[in-house]
C-alpha angles and dihedrals in degrees: 000000000000122000127202119202116194120188121189149124132262132198091238125003095204090055093043097051097068091050090051090050090054090057095069095098091045091052093047092048089056096051102274117148100192142340136197133191124218129190127212114249094209094037114032092196093058110103132192119189119193115192130180124217137184092227143008095242093061092043094052094042091054094043090054097042126121088223092062091046090053092050091049090053091051089051094051099249109173117223124328117321122228108253126200127186114208140175122218113242106165138012118194103178 
């Protein structure tokens, strides 16, 4: 499995979250397996999205897509998030 961790800021977390929830079918249609949203405890407009993918090609293609950029704009994402591509190596629990 490949994981993508995106870290960014939004104008308003409570307004962003429903738009993220609507993106489930879009993510799945592009090869995503799952996705979860996290909110900063010290900064409520800090978001971390962790998504799981079958392969790196699908993950990168989606991360670089115009469709994703448009959805981020609708959700009020500020600037360009930091994006990390990772491979799972060990699960303890």
